[in-house]
Every structure is written in structure tokens, then in C-alpha cells.
C-alpha positions as CSV (number, residue, x, y, z in Angstrom):
1,M,41.5,151.5,119.2
2,P,39.3,153.9,117.3
3,A,37.2,152.5,114.5
4,S,38.9,154.6,111.8
5,M,42.2,153.2,112.7
6,G,41.2,149.7,112.3
7,D,41.6,149.4,108.5
8,T,45.1,150.8,108.5
9,L,48.3,149.0,109.2
10,L,50.5,150.4,111.8
11,L,54.4,150.6,111.3
12,V,55.8,148.2,114.0
13,T,59.6,148.5,114.5
14,T,61.3,146.1,116.1
15,P,65.1,146.5,117.2
16,V,67.2,144.2,115.2
17,S,70.1,142.4,116.7
18,L,72.6,140.2,115.3
19,S,72.4,136.5,116.2
20,D,75.1,134.6,117.4
21,S,76.3,132.8,114.3
22,S,76.5,136.3,112.4
23,R,78.4,137.6,115.4
24,R,81.1,134.9,115.1
25,A,81.2,135.0,111.2
26,H,81.8,138.9,111.6
27,A,84.5,138.1,114.1
28,R,86.0,135.4,112.1
29,W,86.3,137.7,109.3
30,A,88.0,140.8,111.5
31,R,90.5,138.1,112.8
32,R,91.4,137.6,109.0
33,V,91.7,141.1,107.9
34,A,93.6,142.0,111.1
35,L,96.0,138.9,110.7
36,L,96.3,139.6,106.8
37,A,96.9,143.4,107.6
38,S,99.5,142.5,110.1
39,A,101.9,140.8,108.4
40,P,102.9,143.5,105.8
41,A,102.9,145.8,108.8
42,L,105.3,143.8,110.6
43,A,107.6,143.0,107.6
44,L,107.8,147.0,107.1
45,L,108.7,147.3,110.7
46,A,111.4,144.8,111.0
47,A,114.9,146.5,110.6
48,P,118.0,144.5,109.9
49,A,120.1,143.7,112.5
50,R,122.8,146.6,113.3
51,A,126.0,145.0,114.5
52,D,129.6,145.5,113.8
53,V,131.9,142.8,112.1
54,P,133.6,140.6,114.8
55,E,137.6,141.7,115.2
56,G,139.5,139.6,113.0
57,W,137.0,139.0,110.2
58,G,136.9,142.8,108.5
59,G,140.5,142.6,107.1
60,E,140.5,138.9,106.2
61,T,140.7,138.6,102.2
62,E,141.6,135.0,102.1
63,Q,139.5,132.0,102.4
64,A,140.4,129.3,104.4
65,G,140.2,126.4,102.0
66,L,140.3,122.4,102.3
67,D,143.4,120.5,101.5
68,F,143.0,117.4,99.6
69,L,143.8,114.8,102.6
70,H,141.1,116.7,104.7
71,A,138.7,116.8,101.7
72,L,139.2,113.0,101.1
73,G,138.9,112.3,104.9
74,L,135.6,114.2,105.3
75,Y,133.9,112.9,101.9
76,L,135.3,109.2,102.2
77,G,136.5,108.6,105.2
78,A,133.5,109.6,107.1
79,P,130.8,107.7,105.3
80,L,133.0,104.4,105.1
81,L,133.4,104.8,108.9
82,L,129.6,105.1,109.4
83,F,129.4,101.9,107.0
84,V,131.6,99.9,109.0
85,L,129.9,101.1,112.4
86,I,126.5,100.2,111.0
87,V,127.9,96.6,109.9
88,L,129.4,96.0,113.1
89,A,126.5,97.0,115.1
90,V,124.1,94.5,113.1
91,Y,126.5,91.7,113.1
92,L,128.6,92.0,116.3
93,P,125.7,90.4,118.5
94,A,125.1,87.6,116.2
95,M,128.8,86.8,116.2
96,V,129.0,87.2,120.2
97,R,126.0,84.8,120.2
98,G,128.1,82.5,118.3
99,E,125.5,82.0,115.4
100,K,126.5,81.3,112.0
101,L,126.3,84.4,109.7
102,L,126.3,82.6,106.1
103,P,125.0,79.3,105.1
104,D,127.2,76.1,104.7
105,H,127.6,75.1,100.9
106,T,130.5,73.4,101.6
107,G,129.2,69.7,100.7
108,H,126.6,70.6,98.4
109,Q,127.3,70.1,94.7
110,Q,123.7,70.1,93.7
111,L,120.5,72.5,94.6
112,P,119.3,72.0,98.0
113,E,115.7,70.6,98.1
114,G,112.8,72.8,98.1
115,Q,111.2,73.8,101.2
116,W,107.8,73.1,102.4
117,I,106.7,75.7,104.9
118,G,103.8,74.6,107.2
119,G,103.9,71.1,105.8
120,P,104.8,67.9,107.5
121,R,107.9,67.7,109.6
122,Q,108.8,64.1,108.2
123,G,108.2,65.2,104.7
124,V,105.9,63.6,102.4
125,A,106.1,60.0,104.3
126,E,103.1,61.7,106.7
127,L,100.7,62.3,104.0
128,P,98.1,59.8,103.5
129,G,98.2,57.4,100.5
130,P,95.4,57.0,98.1
131,D,93.1,54.1,99.1
132,G,91.5,53.3,95.6
133,D,90.6,54.6,92.4
134,D,88.1,56.9,93.8
135,S,90.0,58.2,96.9
136,R,91.5,61.8,96.8
137,A,93.9,61.5,99.3
138,G,97.4,62.3,98.3
139,G,97.1,65.5,96.1
140,A,95.8,66.6,93.1
141,S,94.3,64.2,90.6
142,A,94.9,66.2,87.7
143,Q,91.5,65.3,86.0
144,W,88.9,67.4,84.6
């Protein structure tokens, strides 16, 4: 290199290429633009169906109505039938097995006893009684 050129900077050009991430960003942008542009284009290209009216439909001026009994059967009978079928599907297996469906309250004039779920099987007789004044057996002491 000549001495006169050592003090000057040379222009260095490097070909710039897009990185992979910027290429993917441009591709995503292009797909979005193509998608947004294609929707109105497809809507404009869509044409209505050109079909003739089937025979027997064109000259009909009177609409077929639903008489009262058919409407009653449709709007009341069908839901009631569906209700009965669901009730049978729920209760019929228990009835076939011979299970009681309702509790028997024939002999009880007063309210039934409370239930202690997870407690002793023989009632409170299985619980230990207090041994003395300082014993904590038997439940809450109700003292502060």
C-alpha cells in the first residue's frame, strides 16, 4: 500500500443480506396481506346459485299451516313425552332392583334423629366419659 493512502479510509462495501428472522417476518407479513386481500376478492367472485324453482313450488300461493291438534302435540306432547322417558330412565332400574324410592315416614310422628356422619356406630355410648374434673374426654368443656 502506498504511503499516501495510509491516512485515508477506503470505502468498504459488504453485500447486506437479510437475516433468517427478518425473512420470516417478511414472509408472515406477505401471508397476512395475501389473506386479507384474498377474502374480498373471493367474495366478489362468488356468484349466486342459478337454480330453477322445483316443480310444484312456483305456483303455490297458500302456505301450509299447522292445525291446533298438531301444534298441541308438538309443543306440549313432545316435551311431556321426553320428561316421562327421562323419569323412567332414572327410576326404572331402581324399581326393578326392588329398592325403595321414597323414605318411609308412616310410623314417625316426630322429627327423625339427627345423623352423625363419621361418628361411632353405636351412638354416644362408645364415647369415653370424663374420668374426673380435669379430664378432657366427653366433648367440649365450655370454659374459657
